[in-house]
PLY file of the C-alpha trace (Angstrom):
ply
format ascii 1.0
element vertex 338
property float x
property float y
property float z
element edge 337
property int vertex1
property int vertex2
end_header
-6.83 -29.09 -5.55
-10.04 -29.77 -3.66
-12.69 -31.47 -5.74
-16.42 -30.98 -5.34
-19.16 -33.28 -6.68
-19.50 -32.79 -10.41
-23.26 -32.48 -10.00
-22.80 -29.51 -7.66
-20.33 -27.82 -10.01
-22.72 -28.30 -12.93
-25.58 -26.88 -10.86
-23.51 -23.81 -10.01
-22.51 -23.33 -13.64
-26.17 -23.58 -14.67
-27.24 -21.03 -12.04
-24.66 -18.61 -13.38
-25.55 -19.24 -17.03
-29.32 -18.98 -16.51
-29.42 -15.85 -14.33
-28.34 -12.22 -14.64
-28.41 -10.44 -11.27
-26.08 -11.70 -8.54
-25.54 -10.39 -5.01
-22.46 -11.43 -3.03
-22.39 -11.06 0.76
-19.59 -11.63 3.27
-19.51 -11.78 7.06
-19.51 -8.89 9.51
-16.15 -7.25 10.29
-14.87 -8.30 6.86
-11.25 -9.44 6.67
-9.01 -9.93 3.66
-10.46 -13.30 2.74
-14.06 -12.13 3.06
-13.45 -9.07 0.89
-11.07 -10.82 -1.50
-13.36 -13.78 -2.21
-16.45 -11.59 -2.57
-14.86 -8.94 -4.80
-12.84 -11.46 -6.80
-15.83 -13.66 -7.58
-17.98 -10.60 -8.41
-15.32 -9.43 -10.86
-15.31 -12.88 -12.50
-19.10 -12.80 -12.89
-18.96 -9.33 -14.48
-16.42 -10.68 -16.96
-19.26 -12.81 -18.33
-21.56 -9.84 -18.73
-23.46 -10.48 -15.50
-24.57 -7.85 -13.00
-22.83 -8.56 -9.68
-23.26 -6.38 -6.60
-21.26 -6.75 -3.38
-23.04 -6.09 -0.07
-20.98 -5.94 3.14
-22.54 -5.93 6.63
-20.25 -3.15 7.89
-16.99 -1.35 7.20
-13.89 -3.27 6.22
-10.39 -2.27 7.49
-8.67 0.75 5.96
-5.81 -1.36 4.63
-8.24 -3.15 2.27
-9.63 0.04 0.76
-7.38 -0.34 -2.31
-8.98 -3.65 -3.38
-10.60 -3.26 -6.82
-14.33 -2.77 -6.33
-14.20 -2.30 -2.55
-15.41 1.29 -2.60
-18.39 0.37 -4.80
-19.73 -2.18 -2.31
-22.98 -1.43 -0.45
-22.62 -1.13 3.32
-25.68 -2.59 5.02
-25.03 -0.77 8.29
-25.00 2.56 6.45
-27.68 1.88 3.82
-29.88 -0.88 5.30
-32.88 -0.30 3.02
-30.77 -0.27 -0.14
-28.97 -3.42 0.98
-32.23 -5.24 1.77
-33.81 -4.27 -1.55
-30.69 -5.37 -3.43
-30.68 -8.80 -1.78
-34.43 -9.19 -2.40
-33.98 -8.45 -6.11
-31.16 -10.97 -6.66
-31.52 -14.01 -8.87
-28.71 -15.66 -6.90
-27.30 -14.72 -3.49
-23.73 -15.89 -2.88
-22.86 -16.31 0.80
-19.11 -15.91 0.98
-16.78 -16.85 3.85
-19.42 -17.52 6.50
-21.13 -20.74 7.55
-24.46 -19.31 8.70
-26.38 -16.08 7.93
-26.23 -15.09 11.60
-22.63 -14.01 10.93
-23.93 -11.16 8.79
-25.86 -9.41 11.59
-28.43 -7.06 9.98
-28.39 -8.97 6.69
-29.48 -12.28 8.18
-33.20 -11.77 7.67
-32.70 -10.57 4.09
-30.62 -13.67 3.29
-33.13 -16.07 4.83
-36.08 -14.41 3.07
-34.32 -14.05 -0.29
-36.41 -15.29 -3.23
-33.29 -15.99 -5.27
-31.14 -19.10 -5.05
-28.67 -19.10 -2.14
-25.19 -20.50 -2.72
-22.58 -21.04 0.00
-18.82 -20.82 -0.63
-16.95 -21.09 2.67
-14.14 -22.79 4.59
-15.49 -22.68 8.15
-16.71 -25.65 10.17
-20.35 -26.73 10.47
-22.14 -24.94 7.61
-25.85 -24.47 8.23
-27.86 -27.07 6.36
-31.14 -26.75 4.53
-31.05 -23.18 3.27
-28.65 -23.31 0.30
-29.43 -24.45 -3.23
-25.87 -25.71 -3.41
-23.03 -25.58 -0.90
-19.26 -25.60 -1.40
-17.72 -26.00 2.06
-14.18 -27.17 2.75
-12.78 -26.42 6.24
-9.35 -27.71 5.26
-8.94 -24.97 2.65
-6.54 -22.14 3.41
-9.19 -19.57 2.54
-12.46 -19.01 0.77
-10.45 -17.34 -2.00
-8.76 -20.68 -2.62
-12.20 -22.28 -3.03
-13.34 -19.53 -5.41
-10.38 -20.16 -7.69
-10.97 -23.93 -7.46
-14.56 -23.45 -8.61
-13.58 -21.06 -11.39
-11.16 -23.66 -12.73
-13.68 -26.49 -12.28
-16.18 -24.53 -14.39
-13.47 -23.88 -17.02
-13.93 -20.16 -16.54
-10.41 -18.87 -15.98
-10.63 -16.80 -19.18
-13.00 -14.47 -17.30
-10.56 -13.91 -14.43
-9.03 -10.44 -14.76
-5.97 -8.97 -13.11
-8.26 -7.13 -10.66
-10.02 -10.35 -9.70
-6.71 -12.16 -9.32
-5.44 -9.40 -7.01
-8.48 -9.85 -4.78
-8.12 -13.64 -4.62
-4.39 -13.48 -3.87
-4.98 -10.90 -1.12
-7.50 -13.19 0.57
-5.21 -16.22 0.40
-2.29 -14.18 1.72
-4.10 -12.59 4.65
-5.89 -15.75 5.80
-2.57 -17.61 6.05
-0.55 -14.82 7.67
1.39 -14.29 4.43
1.60 -18.09 4.01
3.07 -18.75 7.45
0.28 -21.08 8.65
-2.34 -23.39 7.15
-0.51 -23.21 3.83
1.58 -26.36 3.39
-0.45 -27.92 0.58
1.13 -27.70 -2.89
-2.29 -26.76 -4.34
-2.00 -23.32 -2.74
1.19 -22.52 -4.58
-0.20 -23.87 -7.83
-3.03 -21.36 -7.50
-0.57 -18.58 -6.70
1.38 -19.41 -9.85
-1.81 -19.19 -11.89
-2.75 -15.85 -10.33
0.72 -14.51 -11.10
0.11 -15.32 -14.76
-2.70 -12.76 -14.67
-0.16 -10.02 -14.01
-0.52 -9.46 -10.28
2.40 -8.08 -8.27
2.35 -10.13 -5.08
5.05 -7.98 -3.44
3.00 -4.84 -4.03
-0.09 -6.53 -2.58
1.91 -7.45 0.52
3.04 -3.83 0.95
-0.48 -2.48 0.41
-1.80 -4.71 3.20
0.99 -4.93 5.76
2.82 -1.62 5.18
-0.26 0.55 5.00
-1.10 1.25 8.64
-1.35 4.46 10.62
1.27 5.84 12.99
-1.24 5.31 15.79
-1.33 1.57 15.13
2.41 1.21 15.62
2.39 3.23 18.84
-0.65 1.29 20.10
1.13 -1.98 19.32
4.12 -0.97 21.44
1.85 0.14 24.28
-0.15 -3.08 24.10
2.90 -5.34 24.27
4.63 -3.36 27.02
1.68 -2.47 29.23
-1.16 -4.87 28.48
0.32 -8.32 27.79
0.09 -11.02 30.46
1.62 -14.47 30.35
0.28 -17.69 31.84
3.36 -19.97 31.85
1.57 -23.03 33.22
-0.89 -23.03 30.30
1.69 -21.68 27.80
-0.79 -18.89 27.09
-0.92 -15.12 26.82
-3.58 -12.42 27.06
-3.67 -8.85 25.78
-6.53 -6.40 26.30
-7.54 -2.96 25.09
-10.29 -0.58 26.21
-12.15 1.94 24.05
-10.35 4.76 25.85
-6.95 3.23 25.07
-7.83 2.81 21.41
-9.13 6.36 21.22
-5.85 7.58 22.71
-4.06 6.17 19.67
-6.67 7.46 17.15
-7.96 4.00 16.38
-9.16 3.19 12.86
-10.91 -0.05 11.98
-8.25 -2.65 11.29
-5.57 -1.02 13.46
-5.50 -4.01 15.83
-5.28 -6.54 13.00
-2.61 -9.12 13.85
-2.12 -8.05 17.48
-3.30 -11.45 18.69
-0.49 -13.16 16.78
2.34 -11.21 18.39
2.67 -13.13 21.69
3.10 -16.37 19.75
6.60 -15.15 18.91
7.55 -15.79 22.55
9.24 -19.12 23.22
6.81 -21.65 24.76
3.68 -19.57 24.17
1.26 -21.79 22.27
-2.05 -19.96 22.75
-2.75 -16.24 22.49
-5.93 -14.34 23.33
-6.86 -10.73 22.59
-9.87 -9.10 24.26
-10.95 -5.59 23.35
-13.98 -3.45 23.90
-15.95 -3.22 20.66
-15.99 0.36 19.38
-19.47 -0.02 17.88
-21.31 -2.50 20.13
-21.67 -2.94 23.85
-19.68 -6.17 24.00
-16.17 -7.57 24.13
-14.56 -8.77 20.92
-12.41 -11.89 21.44
-9.69 -13.21 19.11
-7.74 -16.44 19.63
-4.68 -17.86 17.89
-2.59 -20.96 18.57
0.20 -23.08 17.21
0.24 -26.86 17.10
-2.84 -28.76 18.17
-4.41 -26.36 20.67
-8.06 -26.07 19.48
-8.92 -22.38 19.40
-12.26 -23.20 17.81
-13.34 -25.41 20.72
-12.21 -22.82 23.25
-14.16 -20.14 21.35
-17.34 -22.19 20.98
-17.32 -23.45 24.58
-16.78 -20.13 26.33
-17.15 -17.22 23.87
-20.22 -17.79 21.62
-17.80 -18.19 18.75
-15.88 -20.62 16.61
-13.59 -20.77 13.62
-10.53 -22.81 12.77
-8.21 -24.97 14.85
-5.52 -22.28 15.12
-7.56 -19.12 14.48
-10.95 -18.36 16.01
-13.02 -15.60 17.53
-16.00 -14.88 19.70
-17.65 -12.33 21.93
-18.57 -11.66 25.54
-21.44 -9.62 26.94
-20.18 -7.69 29.94
-17.33 -5.44 30.98
-13.72 -5.99 30.00
-12.82 -6.82 33.61
-15.55 -9.46 33.63
-14.27 -10.82 30.33
-10.75 -11.12 31.75
-12.06 -12.99 34.77
-14.07 -15.24 32.45
-10.94 -15.92 30.39
-8.88 -16.85 33.45
-11.58 -19.24 34.63
-11.96 -20.76 31.15
-8.22 -21.18 30.72
-7.98 -23.02 34.04
-10.91 -25.31 33.14
-10.06 -26.03 29.52
-7.96 -29.09 28.86
0 1
1 2
2 3
3 4
4 5
5 6
6 7
7 8
8 9
9 10
10 11
11 12
12 13
13 14
14 15
15 16
16 17
17 18
18 19
19 20
20 21
21 22
22 23
23 24
24 25
25 26
26 27
27 28
28 29
29 30
30 31
31 32
32 33
33 34
34 35
35 36
36 37
37 38
38 39
39 40
40 41
41 42
42 43
43 44
44 45
45 46
46 47
47 48
48 49
49 50
50 51
51 52
52 53
53 54
54 55
55 56
56 57
57 58
58 59
59 60
60 61
61 62
62 63
63 64
64 65
65 66
66 67
67 68
68 69
69 70
70 71
71 72
72 73
73 74
74 75
75 76
76 77
77 78
78 79
79 80
80 81
81 82
82 83
83 84
84 85
85 86
86 87
87 88
88 89
89 90
90 91
91 92
92 93
93 94
94 95
95 96
96 97
97 98
98 99
99 100
100 101
101 102
102 103
103 104
104 105
105 106
106 107
107 108
108 109
109 110
110 111
111 112
112 113
113 114
114 115
115 116
116 117
117 118
118 119
119 120
120 121
121 122
122 123
123 124
124 125
125 126
126 127
127 128
128 129
129 130
130 131
131 132
132 133
133 134
134 135
135 136
136 137
137 138
138 139
139 140
140 141
141 142
142 143
143 144
144 145
145 146
146 147
147 148
148 149
149 150
150 151
151 152
152 153
153 154
154 155
155 156
156 157
157 158
158 159
159 160
160 161
161 162
162 163
163 164
164 165
165 166
166 167
167 168
168 169
169 170
170 171
171 172
172 173
173 174
174 175
175 176
176 177
177 178
178 179
179 180
180 181
181 182
182 183
183 184
184 185
185 186
186 187
187 188
188 189
189 190
190 191
191 192
192 193
193 194
194 195
195 196
196 197
197 198
198 199
199 200
200 201
201 202
202 203
203 204
204 205
205 206
206 207
207 208
208 209
209 210
210 211
211 212
212 213
213 214
214 215
215 216
216 217
217 218
218 219
219 220
220 221
221 222
222 223
223 224
224 225
225 226
226 227
227 228
228 229
229 230
230 231
231 232
232 233
233 234
234 235
235 236
236 237
237 238
238 239
239 240
240 241
241 242
242 243
243 244
244 245
245 246
246 247
247 248
248 249
249 250
250 251
251 252
252 253
253 254
254 255
255 256
256 257
257 258
258 259
259 260
260 261
261 262
262 263
263 264
264 265
265 266
266 267
267 268
268 269
269 270
270 271
271 272
272 273
273 274
274 275
275 276
276 277
277 278
278 279
279 280
280 281
281 282
282 283
283 284
284 285
285 286
286 287
287 288
288 289
289 290
290 291
291 292
292 293
293 294
294 295
295 296
296 297
297 298
298 299
299 300
300 301
301 302
302 303
303 304
304 305
305 306
306 307
307 308
308 309
309 310
310 311
311 312
312 313
313 314
314 315
315 316
316 317
317 318
318 319
319 320
320 321
321 322
322 323
323 324
324 325
325 326
326 327
327 328
328 329
329 330
330 331
331 332
332 333
333 334
334 335
335 336
336 337
């Protein structure tokens, strides 16, 4: 498993031992890894008698609503004052699954002004320097959940990991690897899975709760998207799918209903890069998702053209303008990018 400097692990253990009130925050538009790592680590802290509160920037997808502790989290978009006061009162603020506070939108100022110690646990590139008391960053990790388990074991604290916490950590590892179909070749990952299974989790049930828990509208929207909205760019071995707010409304869109859409074109022979552009249902901007196979650098494409970033094969970004303008921008970027 990944190893972190012993001095950093000891510092983290001391922060946990010497303090009582912990706040754990994940990035905006929380996915399975963000929610899993945050809820799983919070559950572990509570097992030691600590007070641990989860604050999320906005709503997580419906298919994650079953995660233990999810419904008790504080939504900053819905209760901004309560969220800000909670962060301000924390002895320690854990920043989970994001590399800079700007990825938390309305919580950024609260994080930067927090009087408590800030701790980063994340697997994205280029973590912001200078604002964390201690930082655990490993971009090669499959997920932040993997790093959480690694730290729990390094601190000899597995006795405090409950079945509920193990469920959360497994869910994050599973979703951030596409059910272990990418970025999951290291034996360490399966060692951790074996340890989580010993806590009584049912990995098959977790899979069903996540991937077989969608609405009828999602399935119909998926068919429409593939048949009507998918374009191929054979020269670049690329694909593009798009959705407007009106199209999503037609299929009674719920948050999370488009999860995984960007991966679908990669099933086509010779397609190595897939892009998904959709109008954001809450903001006046275009949400961009990118996936690739092999060595195509989604993260560089996202950072160069889309105010984004992420991992080599999975990244995201945004565009300020209309969807038509975003499509034109994508075509220009695809032609330029080598």
